[in-house]
N, C-alpha and C positions, 0 to 999 in steps of 0.2 A: 370657111364654112359658116353659114348663117346660124343664128340662134332661133329656135322655135319654142313657143309656149305650149304647154300641155296641161290638162286638168284630169285628175284621177276620178273615175266614175265611182270608185269604192270609198275613198276617204276624203275626196274633194280637194286634195292638195293641188295647188297650182305651182308649176315649176318650169324651168327652161332647160333645153337640151341643145347642145352644139352638135349639129349633124349635117351630113351632105344633103344637098337639095334633092337628090334622088330618093332620100329616105323621109322627106318631109311629110308625106301622106301616111306613113306607117304609124301605128300606135307605139307608145313608149312605155316601158315598165315604170311604175311609180317608185321613187326612191324610198318612200316611207313605208308603204304596205305591200308593194309588189304587184298591185292591181293594174288593170289596163287603163292607160291614159290616152285620151284623144287630143289631137291638136286643136287649139283654140286660136281665134284671131288675136294677134298681138295688139296691145294697147297702142304701141308706137305706130304700127302700120294702120291702125284704125283711126288714129287721131288726125285731125285736119288743122291747117293753119288757122289761128284765131280761136281755137277751142281752148277751154280752160285747162285741159290736160296736155295739150301739145307742148312737149319739151319742158314741162314744169315739174314732173315727178309728183303730181298731185296725189291726194289720198284716194282718188278715183281708181287706182290700180286694182282694187278688189271688185269693181263693178264689171258686170259682163256685157253691159250695153255698149254699142259702137258709137253712140253720140250722147251728149249731155242734155238732149232735148227734154227728157222725162224727169230730170232731177233738178235740184235747186241751183246747180252750177250752169244749167242750160240758159241760152240767151233768149 
């Protein structure tokens, strides 16, 4: 089963859930406040080869952008 990333609309907590691919589009309950959490693009899947965040575990993990073009790490 794949791991999907979610973000709570109530408390803004970002967390991961291991679930079946058939459940990927479903909302997940937030483990902190119980609010509704929507699936967000994974940093791992959004990263591309040569990007400062690709495979480095960079501090960019809190960024919601899909590329580094708009920040100081962009090329």
